[in-house]
Chimera marker file (.cmm) of the C-alpha trace (Angstrom):
<marker_set name="trace">
<marker id="1" x="19.273" y="-1.216" z="-11.736" r="1" g="1" b="0" radius="0.5"/>
<marker id="2" x="15.620" y="-0.189" z="-11.788" r="1" g="1" b="0" radius="0.5"/>
<marker id="3" x="15.289" y="-1.158" z="-8.130" r="1" g="1" b="0" radius="0.5"/>
<marker id="4" x="18.290" y="0.986" z="-7.179" r="1" g="1" b="0" radius="0.5"/>
<marker id="5" x="16.933" y="4.008" z="-9.057" r="1" g="1" b="0" radius="0.5"/>
<marker id="6" x="13.529" y="3.583" z="-7.436" r="1" g="1" b="0" radius="0.5"/>
<marker id="7" x="15.165" y="3.304" z="-4.000" r="1" g="1" b="0" radius="0.5"/>
<marker id="8" x="17.128" y="6.528" z="-4.641" r="1" g="1" b="0" radius="0.5"/>
<marker id="9" x="13.886" y="8.200" z="-5.729" r="1" g="1" b="0" radius="0.5"/>
<marker id="10" x="12.264" y="7.018" z="-2.469" r="1" g="1" b="0" radius="0.5"/>
<marker id="11" x="15.128" y="8.474" z="-0.419" r="1" g="1" b="0" radius="0.5"/>
<marker id="12" x="14.985" y="11.808" z="-2.260" r="1" g="1" b="0" radius="0.5"/>
<marker id="13" x="11.181" y="11.989" z="-1.998" r="1" g="1" b="0" radius="0.5"/>
<marker id="14" x="11.369" y="11.132" z="1.718" r="1" g="1" b="0" radius="0.5"/>
<marker id="15" x="13.760" y="13.984" z="2.405" r="1" g="1" b="0" radius="0.5"/>
<marker id="16" x="11.709" y="16.390" z="0.295" r="1" g="1" b="0" radius="0.5"/>
<marker id="17" x="8.643" y="15.422" z="2.317" r="1" g="1" b="0" radius="0.5"/>
<marker id="18" x="10.722" y="15.875" z="5.472" r="1" g="1" b="0" radius="0.5"/>
<marker id="19" x="11.211" y="19.517" z="4.428" r="1" g="1" b="0" radius="0.5"/>
<marker id="20" x="7.450" y="19.909" z="4.889" r="1" g="1" b="0" radius="0.5"/>
<marker id="21" x="6.970" y="17.658" z="7.929" r="1" g="1" b="0" radius="0.5"/>
<marker id="22" x="10.015" y="18.757" z="9.973" r="1" g="1" b="0" radius="0.5"/>
<marker id="23" x="8.882" y="22.389" z="10.524" r="1" g="1" b="0" radius="0.5"/>
<marker id="24" x="5.429" y="21.165" z="11.547" r="1" g="1" b="0" radius="0.5"/>
<marker id="25" x="6.944" y="18.672" z="13.987" r="1" g="1" b="0" radius="0.5"/>
<marker id="26" x="9.355" y="21.338" z="15.241" r="1" g="1" b="0" radius="0.5"/>
<marker id="27" x="6.548" y="23.841" z="15.888" r="1" g="1" b="0" radius="0.5"/>
<marker id="28" x="4.478" y="21.227" z="17.720" r="1" g="1" b="0" radius="0.5"/>
<marker id="29" x="7.514" y="20.203" z="19.783" r="1" g="1" b="0" radius="0.5"/>
<marker id="30" x="8.266" y="23.830" z="20.714" r="1" g="1" b="0" radius="0.5"/>
<marker id="31" x="4.625" y="24.371" z="21.718" r="1" g="1" b="0" radius="0.5"/>
<marker id="32" x="4.750" y="21.301" z="23.984" r="1" g="1" b="0" radius="0.5"/>
<marker id="33" x="8.053" y="22.425" z="25.529" r="1" g="1" b="0" radius="0.5"/>
<marker id="34" x="6.695" y="25.948" z="26.099" r="1" g="1" b="0" radius="0.5"/>
<marker id="35" x="3.590" y="24.526" z="27.766" r="1" g="1" b="0" radius="0.5"/>
<marker id="36" x="5.850" y="22.469" z="30.049" r="1" g="1" b="0" radius="0.5"/>
<marker id="37" x="8.098" y="25.535" z="30.548" r="1" g="1" b="0" radius="0.5"/>
<marker id="38" x="11.171" y="23.644" z="29.290" r="1" g="1" b="0" radius="0.5"/>
<marker id="39" x="11.820" y="25.558" z="26.030" r="1" g="1" b="0" radius="0.5"/>
<marker id="40" x="15.502" y="26.577" z="25.802" r="1" g="1" b="0" radius="0.5"/>
<marker id="41" x="15.407" y="28.630" z="22.591" r="1" g="1" b="0" radius="0.5"/>
<marker id="42" x="15.844" y="28.155" z="18.874" r="1" g="1" b="0" radius="0.5"/>
<marker id="43" x="18.862" y="26.199" z="17.659" r="1" g="1" b="0" radius="0.5"/>
<marker id="44" x="19.453" y="25.317" z="13.984" r="1" g="1" b="0" radius="0.5"/>
<marker id="45" x="21.242" y="22.129" z="14.986" r="1" g="1" b="0" radius="0.5"/>
<marker id="46" x="18.091" y="20.795" z="16.650" r="1" g="1" b="0" radius="0.5"/>
<marker id="47" x="15.927" y="21.744" z="13.664" r="1" g="1" b="0" radius="0.5"/>
<marker id="48" x="18.346" y="19.879" z="11.392" r="1" g="1" b="0" radius="0.5"/>
<marker id="49" x="18.203" y="16.847" z="13.710" r="1" g="1" b="0" radius="0.5"/>
<marker id="50" x="14.403" y="16.849" z="13.495" r="1" g="1" b="0" radius="0.5"/>
<marker id="51" x="14.691" y="17.041" z="9.684" r="1" g="1" b="0" radius="0.5"/>
<marker id="52" x="17.132" y="14.108" z="9.463" r="1" g="1" b="0" radius="0.5"/>
<marker id="53" x="15.126" y="11.929" z="11.858" r="1" g="1" b="0" radius="0.5"/>
<marker id="54" x="11.881" y="12.738" z="10.019" r="1" g="1" b="0" radius="0.5"/>
<marker id="55" x="13.473" y="11.790" z="6.692" r="1" g="1" b="0" radius="0.5"/>
<marker id="56" x="14.791" y="8.518" z="8.134" r="1" g="1" b="0" radius="0.5"/>
<marker id="57" x="11.386" y="7.677" z="9.609" r="1" g="1" b="0" radius="0.5"/>
<marker id="58" x="9.746" y="8.294" z="6.235" r="1" g="1" b="0" radius="0.5"/>
<marker id="59" x="12.266" y="5.960" z="4.569" r="1" g="1" b="0" radius="0.5"/>
<marker id="60" x="11.583" y="3.291" z="7.190" r="1" g="1" b="0" radius="0.5"/>
<marker id="61" x="7.828" y="3.792" z="6.705" r="1" g="1" b="0" radius="0.5"/>
<marker id="62" x="8.217" y="3.192" z="2.968" r="1" g="1" b="0" radius="0.5"/>
<marker id="63" x="9.231" y="-0.410" z="3.783" r="1" g="1" b="0" radius="0.5"/>
<marker id="64" x="6.352" y="-1.159" z="6.162" r="1" g="1" b="0" radius="0.5"/>
<marker id="65" x="3.203" y="-3.025" z="5.215" r="1" g="1" b="0" radius="0.5"/>
<marker id="66" x="1.177" y="0.138" z="4.529" r="1" g="1" b="0" radius="0.5"/>
<marker id="67" x="3.996" y="2.165" z="2.984" r="1" g="1" b="0" radius="0.5"/>
<marker id="68" x="5.540" y="-0.412" z="0.662" r="1" g="1" b="0" radius="0.5"/>
<marker id="69" x="4.342" y="-0.093" z="-2.921" r="1" g="1" b="0" radius="0.5"/>
<marker id="70" x="7.188" y="-2.055" z="-4.482" r="1" g="1" b="0" radius="0.5"/>
<marker id="71" x="10.628" y="-1.211" z="-5.764" r="1" g="1" b="0" radius="0.5"/>
<marker id="72" x="11.715" y="-1.244" z="-9.368" r="1" g="1" b="0" radius="0.5"/>
<marker id="73" x="9.396" y="-3.144" z="-11.663" r="1" g="1" b="0" radius="0.5"/>
<marker id="74" x="7.539" y="-4.799" z="-8.772" r="1" g="1" b="0" radius="0.5"/>
<marker id="75" x="4.341" y="-3.103" z="-7.616" r="1" g="1" b="0" radius="0.5"/>
<marker id="76" x="2.312" y="-3.868" z="-4.503" r="1" g="1" b="0" radius="0.5"/>
<marker id="77" x="-1.129" y="-3.025" z="-3.104" r="1" g="1" b="0" radius="0.5"/>
<marker id="78" x="-1.861" y="-3.823" z="0.556" r="1" g="1" b="0" radius="0.5"/>
<marker id="79" x="-5.273" y="-5.462" z="0.971" r="1" g="1" b="0" radius="0.5"/>
<marker id="80" x="-5.577" y="-5.715" z="4.746" r="1" g="1" b="0" radius="0.5"/>
<marker id="81" x="-5.042" y="-8.500" z="7.300" r="1" g="1" b="0" radius="0.5"/>
<marker id="82" x="-1.355" y="-8.654" z="6.280" r="1" g="1" b="0" radius="0.5"/>
<marker id="83" x="-2.185" y="-9.664" z="2.700" r="1" g="1" b="0" radius="0.5"/>
<marker id="84" x="-1.081" y="-7.914" z="-0.491" r="1" g="1" b="0" radius="0.5"/>
<marker id="85" x="-1.456" y="-8.345" z="-4.212" r="1" g="1" b="0" radius="0.5"/>
<marker id="86" x="1.698" y="-7.847" z="-6.267" r="1" g="1" b="0" radius="0.5"/>
<marker id="87" x="2.689" y="-7.339" z="-9.855" r="1" g="1" b="0" radius="0.5"/>
<marker id="88" x="6.070" y="-8.054" z="-11.372" r="1" g="1" b="0" radius="0.5"/>
<marker id="89" x="6.850" y="-7.794" z="-15.094" r="1" g="1" b="0" radius="0.5"/>
<marker id="90" x="3.179" y="-7.067" z="-15.921" r="1" g="1" b="0" radius="0.5"/>
<marker id="91" x="2.117" y="-10.270" z="-14.144" r="1" g="1" b="0" radius="0.5"/>
<marker id="92" x="-0.254" y="-9.734" z="-11.205" r="1" g="1" b="0" radius="0.5"/>
<marker id="93" x="-0.270" y="-12.416" z="-8.531" r="1" g="1" b="0" radius="0.5"/>
<marker id="94" x="-1.595" y="-13.119" z="-5.059" r="1" g="1" b="0" radius="0.5"/>
<marker id="95" x="0.059" y="-15.390" z="-2.516" r="1" g="1" b="0" radius="0.5"/>
<marker id="96" x="-2.300" y="-16.279" z="0.343" r="1" g="1" b="0" radius="0.5"/>
<marker id="97" x="-0.664" y="-16.034" z="3.756" r="1" g="1" b="0" radius="0.5"/>
<marker id="98" x="0.630" y="-19.364" z="5.001" r="1" g="1" b="0" radius="0.5"/>
<marker id="99" x="1.127" y="-20.797" z="1.511" r="1" g="1" b="0" radius="0.5"/>
<marker id="100" x="3.818" y="-20.456" z="-1.101" r="1" g="1" b="0" radius="0.5"/>
<marker id="101" x="1.497" y="-20.977" z="-4.068" r="1" g="1" b="0" radius="0.5"/>
<marker id="102" x="1.014" y="-17.907" z="-6.242" r="1" g="1" b="0" radius="0.5"/>
<marker id="103" x="-2.335" y="-17.305" z="-7.893" r="1" g="1" b="0" radius="0.5"/>
<marker id="104" x="-2.128" y="-15.528" z="-11.261" r="1" g="1" b="0" radius="0.5"/>
<marker id="105" x="-4.693" y="-12.717" z="-11.077" r="1" g="1" b="0" radius="0.5"/>
<marker id="106" x="-6.168" y="-11.227" z="-14.235" r="1" g="1" b="0" radius="0.5"/>
<marker id="107" x="-8.632" y="-8.789" z="-12.633" r="1" g="1" b="0" radius="0.5"/>
<marker id="108" x="-9.816" y="-8.234" z="-9.075" r="1" g="1" b="0" radius="0.5"/>
<marker id="109" x="-11.759" y="-6.029" z="-6.675" r="1" g="1" b="0" radius="0.5"/>
<marker id="110" x="-11.551" y="-5.871" z="-2.897" r="1" g="1" b="0" radius="0.5"/>
<marker id="111" x="-14.962" y="-5.568" z="-1.226" r="1" g="1" b="0" radius="0.5"/>
<marker id="112" x="-14.760" y="-5.540" z="2.562" r="1" g="1" b="0" radius="0.5"/>
<marker id="113" x="-12.734" y="-8.593" z="3.564" r="1" g="1" b="0" radius="0.5"/>
<marker id="114" x="-13.435" y="-10.400" z="0.280" r="1" g="1" b="0" radius="0.5"/>
<marker id="115" x="-10.949" y="-10.393" z="-2.573" r="1" g="1" b="0" radius="0.5"/>
<marker id="116" x="-12.857" y="-11.238" z="-5.744" r="1" g="1" b="0" radius="0.5"/>
<marker id="117" x="-10.555" y="-12.331" z="-8.581" r="1" g="1" b="0" radius="0.5"/>
<marker id="118" x="-10.649" y="-13.677" z="-12.080" r="1" g="1" b="0" radius="0.5"/>
<marker id="119" x="-7.851" y="-16.213" z="-12.404" r="1" g="1" b="0" radius="0.5"/>
<marker id="120" x="-6.641" y="-18.687" z="-15.035" r="1" g="1" b="0" radius="0.5"/>
<marker id="121" x="-9.034" y="-21.408" z="-13.855" r="1" g="1" b="0" radius="0.5"/>
<marker id="122" x="-12.112" y="-19.178" z="-13.502" r="1" g="1" b="0" radius="0.5"/>
<marker id="123" x="-13.007" y="-17.024" z="-10.506" r="1" g="1" b="0" radius="0.5"/>
<marker id="124" x="-12.102" y="-17.018" z="-6.819" r="1" g="1" b="0" radius="0.5"/>
<marker id="125" x="-13.440" y="-15.249" z="-3.762" r="1" g="1" b="0" radius="0.5"/>
<marker id="126" x="-10.825" y="-15.174" z="-0.997" r="1" g="1" b="0" radius="0.5"/>
<marker id="127" x="-11.855" y="-14.006" z="2.465" r="1" g="1" b="0" radius="0.5"/>
<marker id="128" x="-8.889" y="-12.136" z="3.978" r="1" g="1" b="0" radius="0.5"/>
<marker id="129" x="-10.129" y="-12.594" z="7.531" r="1" g="1" b="0" radius="0.5"/>
<marker id="130" x="-11.021" y="-16.299" z="7.543" r="1" g="1" b="0" radius="0.5"/>
<marker id="131" x="-8.574" y="-17.341" z="4.760" r="1" g="1" b="0" radius="0.5"/>
<marker id="132" x="-11.440" y="-19.234" z="3.108" r="1" g="1" b="0" radius="0.5"/>
<marker id="133" x="-11.587" y="-19.632" z="-0.673" r="1" g="1" b="0" radius="0.5"/>
<marker id="134" x="-14.597" y="-20.224" z="-2.905" r="1" g="1" b="0" radius="0.5"/>
<marker id="135" x="-13.747" y="-21.340" z="-6.467" r="1" g="1" b="0" radius="0.5"/>
<marker id="136" x="-15.894" y="-20.961" z="-9.572" r="1" g="1" b="0" radius="0.5"/>
<marker id="137" x="-15.170" y="-22.440" z="-12.987" r="1" g="1" b="0" radius="0.5"/>
<marker id="138" x="-17.666" y="-20.242" z="-14.859" r="1" g="1" b="0" radius="0.5"/>
<marker id="139" x="-18.513" y="-16.557" z="-14.790" r="1" g="1" b="0" radius="0.5"/>
<marker id="140" x="-22.249" y="-17.245" z="-14.472" r="1" g="1" b="0" radius="0.5"/>
<marker id="141" x="-21.742" y="-19.244" z="-11.285" r="1" g="1" b="0" radius="0.5"/>
<marker id="142" x="-19.526" y="-16.509" z="-9.856" r="1" g="1" b="0" radius="0.5"/>
<marker id="143" x="-22.016" y="-13.771" z="-10.820" r="1" g="1" b="0" radius="0.5"/>
<marker id="144" x="-24.879" y="-15.632" z="-9.124" r="1" g="1" b="0" radius="0.5"/>
<marker id="145" x="-22.793" y="-16.005" z="-5.938" r="1" g="1" b="0" radius="0.5"/>
<marker id="146" x="-21.590" y="-12.388" z="-6.107" r="1" g="1" b="0" radius="0.5"/>
<marker id="147" x="-25.106" y="-11.061" z="-6.619" r="1" g="1" b="0" radius="0.5"/>
<marker id="148" x="-26.468" y="-13.005" z="-3.646" r="1" g="1" b="0" radius="0.5"/>
<marker id="149" x="-23.673" y="-11.800" z="-1.319" r="1" g="1" b="0" radius="0.5"/>
<marker id="150" x="-23.419" y="-8.212" z="-2.570" r="1" g="1" b="0" radius="0.5"/>
<marker id="151" x="-20.001" y="-8.688" z="-4.175" r="1" g="1" b="0" radius="0.5"/>
<marker id="152" x="-18.848" y="-7.106" z="-7.441" r="1" g="1" b="0" radius="0.5"/>
<marker id="153" x="-19.938" y="-8.914" z="-10.592" r="1" g="1" b="0" radius="0.5"/>
<marker id="154" x="-17.411" y="-10.280" z="-13.083" r="1" g="1" b="0" radius="0.5"/>
<marker id="155" x="-17.679" y="-7.206" z="-15.329" r="1" g="1" b="0" radius="0.5"/>
<marker id="156" x="-16.842" y="-4.940" z="-12.377" r="1" g="1" b="0" radius="0.5"/>
<marker id="157" x="-13.453" y="-6.555" z="-11.720" r="1" g="1" b="0" radius="0.5"/>
<marker id="158" x="-10.506" y="-4.334" z="-12.703" r="1" g="1" b="0" radius="0.5"/>
<marker id="159" x="-6.927" y="-4.949" z="-13.730" r="1" g="1" b="0" radius="0.5"/>
<marker id="160" x="-3.959" y="-4.398" z="-11.422" r="1" g="1" b="0" radius="0.5"/>
<marker id="161" x="-2.685" y="-1.148" z="-12.988" r="1" g="1" b="0" radius="0.5"/>
<marker id="162" x="-5.988" y="0.710" z="-12.602" r="1" g="1" b="0" radius="0.5"/>
<marker id="163" x="-6.308" y="-0.496" z="-8.986" r="1" g="1" b="0" radius="0.5"/>
<marker id="164" x="-2.680" y="0.479" z="-8.255" r="1" g="1" b="0" radius="0.5"/>
<marker id="165" x="-3.151" y="3.959" z="-9.705" r="1" g="1" b="0" radius="0.5"/>
<marker id="166" x="-6.374" y="4.424" z="-7.745" r="1" g="1" b="0" radius="0.5"/>
<marker id="167" x="-4.819" y="3.260" z="-4.447" r="1" g="1" b="0" radius="0.5"/>
<marker id="168" x="-1.457" y="5.056" z="-4.609" r="1" g="1" b="0" radius="0.5"/>
<marker id="169" x="-2.587" y="8.343" z="-6.176" r="1" g="1" b="0" radius="0.5"/>
<marker id="170" x="-4.199" y="11.257" z="-4.407" r="1" g="1" b="0" radius="0.5"/>
<marker id="171" x="-3.169" y="11.917" z="-0.816" r="1" g="1" b="0" radius="0.5"/>
<marker id="172" x="-0.882" y="8.853" z="-0.647" r="1" g="1" b="0" radius="0.5"/>
<marker id="173" x="1.151" y="10.146" z="-3.598" r="1" g="1" b="0" radius="0.5"/>
<marker id="174" x="1.592" y="13.614" z="-2.090" r="1" g="1" b="0" radius="0.5"/>
<marker id="175" x="1.982" y="12.758" z="1.610" r="1" g="1" b="0" radius="0.5"/>
<marker id="176" x="3.806" y="9.400" z="1.651" r="1" g="1" b="0" radius="0.5"/>
<marker id="177" x="7.215" y="8.405" z="0.276" r="1" g="1" b="0" radius="0.5"/>
<link id1="1" id2="2" r="1" g="1" b="0" radius="0.2"/>
<link id1="2" id2="3" r="1" g="1" b="0" radius="0.2"/>
<link id1="3" id2="4" r="1" g="1" b="0" radius="0.2"/>
<link id1="4" id2="5" r="1" g="1" b="0" radius="0.2"/>
<link id1="5" id2="6" r="1" g="1" b="0" radius="0.2"/>
<link id1="6" id2="7" r="1" g="1" b="0" radius="0.2"/>
<link id1="7" id2="8" r="1" g="1" b="0" radius="0.2"/>
<link id1="8" id2="9" r="1" g="1" b="0" radius="0.2"/>
<link id1="9" id2="10" r="1" g="1" b="0" radius="0.2"/>
<link id1="10" id2="11" r="1" g="1" b="0" radius="0.2"/>
<link id1="11" id2="12" r="1" g="1" b="0" radius="0.2"/>
<link id1="12" id2="13" r="1" g="1" b="0" radius="0.2"/>
<link id1="13" id2="14" r="1" g="1" b="0" radius="0.2"/>
<link id1="14" id2="15" r="1" g="1" b="0" radius="0.2"/>
<link id1="15" id2="16" r="1" g="1" b="0" radius="0.2"/>
<link id1="16" id2="17" r="1" g="1" b="0" radius="0.2"/>
<link id1="17" id2="18" r="1" g="1" b="0" radius="0.2"/>
<link id1="18" id2="19" r="1" g="1" b="0" radius="0.2"/>
<link id1="19" id2="20" r="1" g="1" b="0" radius="0.2"/>
<link id1="20" id2="21" r="1" g="1" b="0" radius="0.2"/>
<link id1="21" id2="22" r="1" g="1" b="0" radius="0.2"/>
<link id1="22" id2="23" r="1" g="1" b="0" radius="0.2"/>
<link id1="23" id2="24" r="1" g="1" b="0" radius="0.2"/>
<link id1="24" id2="25" r="1" g="1" b="0" radius="0.2"/>
<link id1="25" id2="26" r="1" g="1" b="0" radius="0.2"/>
<link id1="26" id2="27" r="1" g="1" b="0" radius="0.2"/>
<link id1="27" id2="28" r="1" g="1" b="0" radius="0.2"/>
<link id1="28" id2="29" r="1" g="1" b="0" radius="0.2"/>
<link id1="29" id2="30" r="1" g="1" b="0" radius="0.2"/>
<link id1="30" id2="31" r="1" g="1" b="0" radius="0.2"/>
<link id1="31" id2="32" r="1" g="1" b="0" radius="0.2"/>
<link id1="32" id2="33" r="1" g="1" b="0" radius="0.2"/>
<link id1="33" id2="34" r="1" g="1" b="0" radius="0.2"/>
<link id1="34" id2="35" r="1" g="1" b="0" radius="0.2"/>
<link id1="35" id2="36" r="1" g="1" b="0" radius="0.2"/>
<link id1="36" id2="37" r="1" g="1" b="0" radius="0.2"/>
<link id1="37" id2="38" r="1" g="1" b="0" radius="0.2"/>
<link id1="38" id2="39" r="1" g="1" b="0" radius="0.2"/>
<link id1="39" id2="40" r="1" g="1" b="0" radius="0.2"/>
<link id1="40" id2="41" r="1" g="1" b="0" radius="0.2"/>
<link id1="41" id2="42" r="1" g="1" b="0" radius="0.2"/>
<link id1="42" id2="43" r="1" g="1" b="0" radius="0.2"/>
<link id1="43" id2="44" r="1" g="1" b="0" radius="0.2"/>
<link id1="44" id2="45" r="1" g="1" b="0" radius="0.2"/>
<link id1="45" id2="46" r="1" g="1" b="0" radius="0.2"/>
<link id1="46" id2="47" r="1" g="1" b="0" radius="0.2"/>
<link id1="47" id2="48" r="1" g="1" b="0" radius="0.2"/>
<link id1="48" id2="49" r="1" g="1" b="0" radius="0.2"/>
<link id1="49" id2="50" r="1" g="1" b="0" radius="0.2"/>
<link id1="50" id2="51" r="1" g="1" b="0" radius="0.2"/>
<link id1="51" id2="52" r="1" g="1" b="0" radius="0.2"/>
<link id1="52" id2="53" r="1" g="1" b="0" radius="0.2"/>
<link id1="53" id2="54" r="1" g="1" b="0" radius="0.2"/>
<link id1="54" id2="55" r="1" g="1" b="0" radius="0.2"/>
<link id1="55" id2="56" r="1" g="1" b="0" radius="0.2"/>
<link id1="56" id2="57" r="1" g="1" b="0" radius="0.2"/>
<link id1="57" id2="58" r="1" g="1" b="0" radius="0.2"/>
<link id1="58" id2="59" r="1" g="1" b="0" radius="0.2"/>
<link id1="59" id2="60" r="1" g="1" b="0" radius="0.2"/>
<link id1="60" id2="61" r="1" g="1" b="0" radius="0.2"/>
<link id1="61" id2="62" r="1" g="1" b="0" radius="0.2"/>
<link id1="62" id2="63" r="1" g="1" b="0" radius="0.2"/>
<link id1="63" id2="64" r="1" g="1" b="0" radius="0.2"/>
<link id1="64" id2="65" r="1" g="1" b="0" radius="0.2"/>
<link id1="65" id2="66" r="1" g="1" b="0" radius="0.2"/>
<link id1="66" id2="67" r="1" g="1" b="0" radius="0.2"/>
<link id1="67" id2="68" r="1" g="1" b="0" radius="0.2"/>
<link id1="68" id2="69" r="1" g="1" b="0" radius="0.2"/>
<link id1="69" id2="70" r="1" g="1" b="0" radius="0.2"/>
<link id1="70" id2="71" r="1" g="1" b="0" radius="0.2"/>
<link id1="71" id2="72" r="1" g="1" b="0" radius="0.2"/>
<link id1="72" id2="73" r="1" g="1" b="0" radius="0.2"/>
<link id1="73" id2="74" r="1" g="1" b="0" radius="0.2"/>
<link id1="74" id2="75" r="1" g="1" b="0" radius="0.2"/>
<link id1="75" id2="76" r="1" g="1" b="0" radius="0.2"/>
<link id1="76" id2="77" r="1" g="1" b="0" radius="0.2"/>
<link id1="77" id2="78" r="1" g="1" b="0" radius="0.2"/>
<link id1="78" id2="79" r="1" g="1" b="0" radius="0.2"/>
<link id1="79" id2="80" r="1" g="1" b="0" radius="0.2"/>
<link id1="80" id2="81" r="1" g="1" b="0" radius="0.2"/>
<link id1="81" id2="82" r="1" g="1" b="0" radius="0.2"/>
<link id1="82" id2="83" r="1" g="1" b="0" radius="0.2"/>
<link id1="83" id2="84" r="1" g="1" b="0" radius="0.2"/>
<link id1="84" id2="85" r="1" g="1" b="0" radius="0.2"/>
<link id1="85" id2="86" r="1" g="1" b="0" radius="0.2"/>
<link id1="86" id2="87" r="1" g="1" b="0" radius="0.2"/>
<link id1="87" id2="88" r="1" g="1" b="0" radius="0.2"/>
<link id1="88" id2="89" r="1" g="1" b="0" radius="0.2"/>
<link id1="89" id2="90" r="1" g="1" b="0" radius="0.2"/>
<link id1="90" id2="91" r="1" g="1" b="0" radius="0.2"/>
<link id1="91" id2="92" r="1" g="1" b="0" radius="0.2"/>
<link id1="92" id2="93" r="1" g="1" b="0" radius="0.2"/>
<link id1="93" id2="94" r="1" g="1" b="0" radius="0.2"/>
<link id1="94" id2="95" r="1" g="1" b="0" radius="0.2"/>
<link id1="95" id2="96" r="1" g="1" b="0" radius="0.2"/>
<link id1="96" id2="97" r="1" g="1" b="0" radius="0.2"/>
<link id1="97" id2="98" r="1" g="1" b="0" radius="0.2"/>
<link id1="98" id2="99" r="1" g="1" b="0" radius="0.2"/>
<link id1="99" id2="100" r="1" g="1" b="0" radius="0.2"/>
<link id1="100" id2="101" r="1" g="1" b="0" radius="0.2"/>
<link id1="101" id2="102" r="1" g="1" b="0" radius="0.2"/>
<link id1="102" id2="103" r="1" g="1" b="0" radius="0.2"/>
<link id1="103" id2="104" r="1" g="1" b="0" radius="0.2"/>
<link id1="104" id2="105" r="1" g="1" b="0" radius="0.2"/>
<link id1="105" id2="106" r="1" g="1" b="0" radius="0.2"/>
<link id1="106" id2="107" r="1" g="1" b="0" radius="0.2"/>
<link id1="107" id2="108" r="1" g="1" b="0" radius="0.2"/>
<link id1="108" id2="109" r="1" g="1" b="0" radius="0.2"/>
<link id1="109" id2="110" r="1" g="1" b="0" radius="0.2"/>
<link id1="110" id2="111" r="1" g="1" b="0" radius="0.2"/>
<link id1="111" id2="112" r="1" g="1" b="0" radius="0.2"/>
<link id1="112" id2="113" r="1" g="1" b="0" radius="0.2"/>
<link id1="113" id2="114" r="1" g="1" b="0" radius="0.2"/>
<link id1="114" id2="115" r="1" g="1" b="0" radius="0.2"/>
<link id1="115" id2="116" r="1" g="1" b="0" radius="0.2"/>
<link id1="116" id2="117" r="1" g="1" b="0" radius="0.2"/>
<link id1="117" id2="118" r="1" g="1" b="0" radius="0.2"/>
<link id1="118" id2="119" r="1" g="1" b="0" radius="0.2"/>
<link id1="119" id2="120" r="1" g="1" b="0" radius="0.2"/>
<link id1="120" id2="121" r="1" g="1" b="0" radius="0.2"/>
<link id1="121" id2="122" r="1" g="1" b="0" radius="0.2"/>
<link id1="122" id2="123" r="1" g="1" b="0" radius="0.2"/>
<link id1="123" id2="124" r="1" g="1" b="0" radius="0.2"/>
<link id1="124" id2="125" r="1" g="1" b="0" radius="0.2"/>
<link id1="125" id2="126" r="1" g="1" b="0" radius="0.2"/>
<link id1="126" id2="127" r="1" g="1" b="0" radius="0.2"/>
<link id1="127" id2="128" r="1" g="1" b="0" radius="0.2"/>
<link id1="128" id2="129" r="1" g="1" b="0" radius="0.2"/>
<link id1="129" id2="130" r="1" g="1" b="0" radius="0.2"/>
<link id1="130" id2="131" r="1" g="1" b="0" radius="0.2"/>
<link id1="131" id2="132" r="1" g="1" b="0" radius="0.2"/>
<link id1="132" id2="133" r="1" g="1" b="0" radius="0.2"/>
<link id1="133" id2="134" r="1" g="1" b="0" radius="0.2"/>
<link id1="134" id2="135" r="1" g="1" b="0" radius="0.2"/>
<link id1="135" id2="136" r="1" g="1" b="0" radius="0.2"/>
<link id1="136" id2="137" r="1" g="1" b="0" radius="0.2"/>
<link id1="137" id2="138" r="1" g="1" b="0" radius="0.2"/>
<link id1="138" id2="139" r="1" g="1" b="0" radius="0.2"/>
<link id1="139" id2="140" r="1" g="1" b="0" radius="0.2"/>
<link id1="140" id2="141" r="1" g="1" b="0" radius="0.2"/>
<link id1="141" id2="142" r="1" g="1" b="0" radius="0.2"/>
<link id1="142" id2="143" r="1" g="1" b="0" radius="0.2"/>
<link id1="143" id2="144" r="1" g="1" b="0" radius="0.2"/>
<link id1="144" id2="145" r="1" g="1" b="0" radius="0.2"/>
<link id1="145" id2="146" r="1" g="1" b="0" radius="0.2"/>
<link id1="146" id2="147" r="1" g="1" b="0" radius="0.2"/>
<link id1="147" id2="148" r="1" g="1" b="0" radius="0.2"/>
<link id1="148" id2="149" r="1" g="1" b="0" radius="0.2"/>
<link id1="149" id2="150" r="1" g="1" b="0" radius="0.2"/>
<link id1="150" id2="151" r="1" g="1" b="0" radius="0.2"/>
<link id1="151" id2="152" r="1" g="1" b="0" radius="0.2"/>
<link id1="152" id2="153" r="1" g="1" b="0" radius="0.2"/>
<link id1="153" id2="154" r="1" g="1" b="0" radius="0.2"/>
<link id1="154" id2="155" r="1" g="1" b="0" radius="0.2"/>
<link id1="155" id2="156" r="1" g="1" b="0" radius="0.2"/>
<link id1="156" id2="157" r="1" g="1" b="0" radius="0.2"/>
<link id1="157" id2="158" r="1" g="1" b="0" radius="0.2"/>
<link id1="158" id2="159" r="1" g="1" b="0" radius="0.2"/>
<link id1="159" id2="160" r="1" g="1" b="0" radius="0.2"/>
<link id1="160" id2="161" r="1" g="1" b="0" radius="0.2"/>
<link id1="161" id2="162" r="1" g="1" b="0" radius="0.2"/>
<link id1="162" id2="163" r="1" g="1" b="0" radius="0.2"/>
<link id1="163" id2="164" r="1" g="1" b="0" radius="0.2"/>
<link id1="164" id2="165" r="1" g="1" b="0" radius="0.2"/>
<link id1="165" id2="166" r="1" g="1" b="0" radius="0.2"/>
<link id1="166" id2="167" r="1" g="1" b="0" radius="0.2"/>
<link id1="167" id2="168" r="1" g="1" b="0" radius="0.2"/>
<link id1="168" id2="169" r="1" g="1" b="0" radius="0.2"/>
<link id1="169" id2="170" r="1" g="1" b="0" radius="0.2"/>
<link id1="170" id2="171" r="1" g="1" b="0" radius="0.2"/>
<link id1="171" id2="172" r="1" g="1" b="0" radius="0.2"/>
<link id1="172" id2="173" r="1" g="1" b="0" radius="0.2"/>
<link id1="173" id2="174" r="1" g="1" b="0" radius="0.2"/>
<link id1="174" id2="175" r="1" g="1" b="0" radius="0.2"/>
<link id1="175" id2="176" r="1" g="1" b="0" radius="0.2"/>
<link id1="176" id2="177" r="1" g="1" b="0" radius="0.2"/>
</marker_set>
């Protein structure tokens, strides 16, 4: 039920955003047609078509890699290189591409292509580009490695909710569905 309500919210937000984007797209389209000397005049039907298509494109975008932030009680943050960290029922997890094994993530920070995480068994540094993993059983070992490679220290790692709020607020909240 929560997923359905969130989907309906996404549809409504997409069409509200389309109210802003459609006139801008329409004006740009008219300017291009006038420059090409093919403008045939104002027609409400065409403006409405631009509005509907813009709304549909925003809905489709909300299910792409960069637009998907989860439906219902599942939340998602894209990390880059096709990877994402997810949270469902207050349980944050990361599933490296090419595997089906989920890693329970307590706190994390993304620095460049390196995902630094505190997990149940200690700490991990996962390179998104090379898919390489470095495991640490103790925080002191991780901190020494992090310090030498310019990565965030263990005290700088943050929980999923604060990272989610930071990523999806601001311009993404106002301009994306």
